[in-house]
N, C-alpha and C positions, 0 to 999 in steps of 0.2 A: 201686433206688428209695429215696427217703427215708422213705416211709410208704405204707401202703395207701391212705389217704385224706388229702388236705389240706383243711382247713376254713379258709376266709378269713373272719375275723370272730369275735371272742370274746364276742359277745352271746348272748342267750338261745337263739335258734334254732341257732346254731353249737354251743353247749354241749350242747343236747339231742341233736342229731345225733351229737356226739362220744360222749356217754354211751351211746347205743345201739350205736355201733360198738365202743367199748372193751368193753362187756359181751359182744359177739359175738367178742371176741378179735382184733380188727383193730388194726393199728398206725396211730395217728392223730397228725397234726401240725396244730396250730392256729397260724395267723399273724394278727397284728393290729398295726396301725400305732401304737396307743397303748400305754401301759405297763401293768404288771400291776395297778395300782390300778383300772383300768377293766374288769377281768374281770366279765362279766355285762351289760355294755352299758347301754342305755337302761332296761332292765327294772328295774335297781337303783333308778332315780330315780322310778319310777312309783307310783301309788296301789295298783296290783296287782290291780284288779278282774278277775274271771273270769266269763265267760258260761257258766252251767250251766242245764240244762233239766230240770225236774221233780226237783229235788234234795230231800233230806231237810230242808234248811234252809227251802226254799220251802214245803214241805208243813207244817212246824211253824208257819209264819206264815199259813197258810190260803190259800196261792197255788196255784191249779190251773193247771198248765202241762203241755205235751205236745210231742212232736216235731212233730206236725201244726201246732200253733199257732206254734211257733218257726220252722218252715220257711216258713209263711205270712208271718210278720214279715220273715224274711230276704229272701225273694223280693220282697216289697213295698218293702223298703229298697234292695235291690241295683238293681232296675230294669234288669237286663242287656238291652241293646238292640243288641249287636254280635255276633249269633249266626249271621248268614248269611254264605255264601261259603266258599271253601276255606281261607281264613286268618282265620277269625272270631276277633276279639280276646277274646270272652267264652266261646269254646267250652270251654276247660278251666277257666276261672274259675267257671262255674256248677257244674261237676262238683265242684270243690273246695269250693264253698260248701255244697252238700248234704252232702258227706262230713264237713265240719266240724260241721254241725248234728247229724248222726247221732252223731258223737263226743261232742259236748256233752251229748246226751240219753242216752248209754249209759255208756261206760267212762271218760270223762274224769275224773270225780271220784275214782273208785277208783284210777285210775292215778296221779293227783296225790298221793293219800294214800300210795301206795307209795313215791313219791319224797320223802316227808317234808313235804309241804305240808299245812297245817292252816288251817281257815277259822273266822273269827269267826261268831257267830250272826246277824250283820247281812247282810241282802240288800237292796241298793239298787235303786231304780227309775230307771235312767239312760236318756237318749235316749227319751223317751216318745212322740215322733213327730209326724206331720203331721195327726193328729186324724181319720184315716180307718182303717177296719178293714183294708183291703187295701193301705194305703200304708206309708210309712216309720215305724219305731218299734217299741219293745217293748210288747206288749199287757199284759205282767205284769212285775213285778220279777224280774230275772235277774242282777243285778250282785253277785256274791259276793266279799266282802272277805277276803283271807287274813290270818292273823296274820303280822306282819312287813311288811305292804304289799308293795311290789315286791320287797323283799329276801327276803320269804317265798317268792316264786316263783323268783327268780334264784339265791339263795345255795345251795339244795340241789344245783343243777347245777354251780355254781361250786366248791362243796366237793368234788364228785365229780371235777371236772377237776383240782383241786389234788392230790387223793389219787392219781389215776391218774398224774399227772406225777411224784409222789414215788415211785411204784412202777415207773416206766419204761414204762408202757403208753401214755402220752400225752406228746407233745413240745409245750410251749408256747413260742412264739417271739414275743415282743413287739417293738415298734419295727421291725417288718417291714412296709413299705408295698408292696402289690402294684401293679405298673405294667402287667402284661399276663399273659394266659394263654399257655401253651406248647402248641402243636399239633404232632402228628406223624401224618401220614397221615389227617388229618381228625378225629383223636381228641385230646381234651385230656389231656395227660400231665404237666402241672405248671403252675407259676407262676414269674414272674420279677419282680424289683423292687429296691427300695433299702432298705438298712438305715439307719435313722435314728439320730441321736445319742442317747445315753441322756438321759432326762428324767424327773425325779422329781416332776413336777407332780401335784397331788392329783387325785382322780377328777373328771372333767368339765371340768377346767381346760385351756385350750388349750395344746398342747405344741409343741415345736420341730419344724420340718420340715427341719432340717439333715441332709444325707446324709453318711454316713461310708464306705459300701461298697455293693456290689450283691450280689444272691443269685439263684440259680435252684434250685428244688426240684422233685422229680418224685414222682409217685404214680400209682396206678391210676385215681384219680378225684379231682376237685376239687369242693368245695361252696362256692358263693358265699352268704354270709350276712352281708352288710355293711350292711344297713339301707337307709333311704331318703334323702330330700333336705332334710328340714326345717331343718337347720342352715345351709343355703346359700340365702339369700333371692334370689340371682340365678337359681338353678335353679328355685326356686318360682315366680318371676315369669315365667320362660321357658315354663313348662308350665301357667301359670294359665289355666283355661278361660274362654272367652267367656261361658258360661252363668252364671258367678259374677261377671260385671261386670269391673271393673278392680281389680287388686291394690292394696291400700293403699300409700301412699307410706311410711308407717311401720308395720312389724310388729314384734312381739316374738317371742322364740324359746323354744320349749319343749323343745329338745334341744341337747346340746353341739355345738360348732362342727364337730367331726369327722364328724358325721352329715350328709355333704354330697353323697351320691349319686355320688361320683367313680367308684366301681367299676362302677356301672351304665353310665356312659358308656363306660368301657373295654370292658366286655362287648359293648355295642352296636357299638362300632367294630371288634370282632373277629368279627362275624357272629351274635351272640346276639340273639334276638328279644325286644324289649321292647314291651309293649302297655299301653294304657290309662294312659299317662303324664300325661294331663290330669285324671285322677281323684286327688283329694287330700283330706286331712282336716285342717282347721285350725279351732281353737276361736275363739269370739267373746267369751269371758269372761276374757281374759288381763289380768293386772296385773303391773307391773314389780316385780321382786324387789328389796327394799331391801338384800339381802345376796347379790348375784349370784355365781354360780360360773363361768358361761360368758358370752360376749358377748351382750347383750340378753336375759339370763336372765329368763324370765317364769314365773309360776305361774298355773295355770288355776283359777278358782273353779268348784267343783262345786255349783251352786245348788239349793236347794229351790225350790218353785213360787211363792213369795209375793212376791218383789221386783217392783217396777214397772220395766219395761224401757223406756227412752226412747232415741230416736235423738239425734244431735248437736244437733238443733233443739228438743229437748224434747218430742217427740211420742211417744206410746205406740206401740210396735211392733205391727203387725198380726199375726195368727196366720199361720204357726206360730212367730212370734217370741216365745215364752214361755220363761221360765227352765227349762232342763233338758229341753226338748222336741225341737227339731230343729236340730242344729248347722249343717248346710249350708243349710237353709231360711232360718235367720236370717242367715247370712252373705250369702246371695243378696239378701235384703231390704236389708241395709246397703250392699252394693256395687253394686246395680243401680237403686236409687231415685235419680232424677236430682239432686234438690236436697240430698242428703246424701252422695253418692258422693265428693265432694271432702274429706270429713271422715273421719278414720281411727278414730274412737272412737264409743262409745255409752255409756249410763249405766244403772246400777242405782240405784234409789231405794228405801230400806228403813228399818228402825228397829232398835234394839238387840235387841228381842225376836226379830226375824227373823234377824239375823246370828248371834245366840247359838245358834240351833238349826239354821238352814238352810244356813249357809256351811260347806263343807268345802273344803280346799285340796288340789289334786293334788300328790302327791309323797311319797316315803318320809320326807324330812326335815321335812315339814310335819305329820306325824301321828305324833309320838313315842309316843303311847299304844298305837297298833296296831303300829307298827314295832318297839317294844320289848316287845310282847306283854304289856302291863300291863293286865289286866282292870280293876283298881281305878281306875287313871288313866283308862281308857276311860270308865267309868261317871261318874267325877267330871267329866271334861272335856266329855263329850257331854250330860250331864244336869244339869250344875251351874248356878249362878246367872249365870255369865259365859260368854262365848264361849270355845272352846278357846284355849289360850295362843298358838299361831301365828296364829290369826285376829285376836286382840286386838293382836298385834304388828303385823300389817299395817294394822289400823285406826289404830294410833297412828303407825307409822313409814312406811307405804306412801305412795309419791308420788301414788297415784291415789285415795286415800281422803280425803273431807272429812266433818266431823261438825259438827252444829249443833243448837241447841235449838228453833229455829223454822224454818219453811220459807223465810221471807224471807232469813234468814242463810245457810241452806244454798244457795239459788240464787245468792246473791252470791258465795259461796266457789266454787261450780261454775264460774261465769263467770270468776272470777279465775284459777282453775286452768288453764283452756284459753286465756284471753285472747281468745276469739272473741266473747263477749258475745251469744251466740245464744239464751240461755234467758230466758223470760219467766215471772216468778213467778205471775202470774194464770193463765196457760195450764196450768202444772204443777199449781197448786192445783185447778183445775177437773177435771183428769184424775184426781187423787187422790181427790177427793170422789166422782166418778162410780164409780171402782173400789170405794170403801168402801161406797157404797149397795148394790152388788151382793152384798155379803157379809153383809148383815143377816139374810137368810133362808137356809135350807139348800138353796135352789135358786136358779137364776140363768140369765139368757141370756148372760152374759159367759163366754167360754171359759176365761179364767184362773180366775175364781171357781169354775167347775165343776171345773177341774183341781185346785184346792186341796181342795175337798170330796172329790173322788175319791181324792186322795192320802191323806187322813186315814182313808179306809175301809180302807187297808192298815195293819196293825198296826205293821210296822216303821217306816213313815214317820210314823205318829202318835206313836210313841215317840221317834224319833231325828231326823226330817228335816223335819217340816211343822208349823208353829205353828198354834195355834187362830186362825181368822179374826178379824181385829180392824181397827180404823181406823188407818191410818198416822199420822194427825195427832193421835191420842190421846197426851197427854204421858206417860201411865203406861207407854207402851212405848218412850219415847225414850231417848236422843236420836235425831234423824234422821241418816241416813248416806247419802251418795252415793258411788258407786264408778265411776270412769272405766274403761271396758273397751276393750281393744285386741284385734286379731286376733293369735293366737299360733300360729305354725307348728308342725306336729306330724308328721303321717304322710303317706306316699305310699300310695295305694290301688292303683296299677298297678305293674308291674315286669316281671321276666323271666318269660316264658311257660313254664310247666312242665306236664308230663303228671302223672297221678295218682301216679307214683312219685317225682316231683320232678325228673325229667330236664329239663334246659334244652333249649329248641327253637331251631332256627336260623331264618333268614329265610324258608325254605320250609315251616316248620312241622314239621320232622323233628327227632327227638332228636339231640343232639350227644353222641356217645359220650364218656363220662368226665366229663361236666359236669352238675352238679346245682345247684339253688338252693333256699333256704329263707328263711322269715321275711318281713320287709318287702321285701327285695330281690326276692322272688318275688310281690309283691303279696299276701302272706299265702296264696299258693297259686294256681297257674295264671295269675298275672299280673293278679289282680283278684277274689279270692274275695268281697270285700265289694260289688263293683259300684260304684255311685255313693255309697252311704251305709253307715256302720257302725252296729252296734247296741250298742257299748260292751262292755267286758269281752272283746273279741274280738281285740284286737291282741296282747296277751301270749298269748292262747289260740291265735292263728294261728301265732305263733312256736313254741309248744309242739308243735302238731299237725304243722306242716310239718317241723320239725326231727326229730320222732319218725318221721314217714313216710320222710323221706330217709335217716335213719340205718338204719332197718330194711330199706329197699329195698337200700341198698348192702351191708349185712351179708349179705343173701341172695344178692346178685349176685356178690360178689367171692370 
């Protein structure tokens, strides 16, 4: 045999599984179709947020959290409804969901600290939900930001992989594209595929698919950790669910092109059971990157609660279409409302005061203060007189940003940008004035106004993320800004169905000997641990948890 375990995919889940196996003295071989520059996968590019429950950082900020509250939120968000019958798609998903929340409420932080992960004092309130106690969303802030952003999560494990490779305990084989699993007597005993031509493309840049040779490798077990489908719009459209209306004609892309779901289709063709493939997670606040790395490269805005959100016709979105509240609820509004479904974009309207404090951009490269672990720069950029440098750069150079001193000028620029001529200045002015009247008092009937006030009751948001309520048309807070928003593809919520050890199941729901799956390829556990909705800070966490579980299970079994 070439190794005890072969891990397919050098992203976060695969690295965590490998770390556990190497620690247990197992011989591990990692294969990946990309080059060494891509070690760590998508996690490297992320903002790095981590879902923790009842953490010391929460308690210092006055947040009262508990496992019971987090599990209530998780269940309300997941909405698992495929639990009946002998081959229920959600059978293992729900078990994984509960196990993950238990992990997040118990040993997750301490374990991450042991791995070298450190957190900033900032706790964010992401995905605030559908405005009901038992529905989707986080009841309290749980989004913990690590020093280093995504690199602060991925690099400790990438460094361990590099060190293990240098010591001979781990074999890293890049430019190895897997084309199939090898079975003997019903058991997976290895992989086969093509060796691709060397390519020194930078991280995230599309690489050559030229084949120079073939390979076949054997092991006692194989772990599939190859991610989801977000880089392939064809697959996204093929699995797009009817409940979310029609997919946009134009989408932008939140992951590199090689995150294409190819290995999922290969696994399915060889008898591996995939479930919940119609569940997916795409953001509605994407903007085109003025300095793209991969095709269609988009950056997601992580908004505070104060921007006015308008549809393509200039109408304020109904609840739960509020900034930072309900990702898929907003996507459903945009894609199922008949007279706007033909338009692929929506709008934020805001001012300089709001963008300065409330706009964050997802991605390690968009947050140099946190990525570079520079506390001084963090305080200057987040609490200074201007927006953080990357935000100002997008305001100045981004194709989707327009800036004006008056509303009339702003609307003219918005119409010119789209060429649709759909926006009426008078209608937008009326909606802004109606919004502003609801902010005069510390109480309101307007859901967004109530949300802004609620946000400022949380110390972290009051300091870092939510401006004091004010009139959008007040020149003292100008200039006015409009941002055209696109749907940005990101995550698969379904995937390979696995039991609680991470063993992949076959079409009859039985474990396939020698085959495991982790991370996004496994729907972050069981083929759908999130159900229909995610609570944010849970994607990297799902990779960590499933990778750790699979690594430990295999270490004990071999």
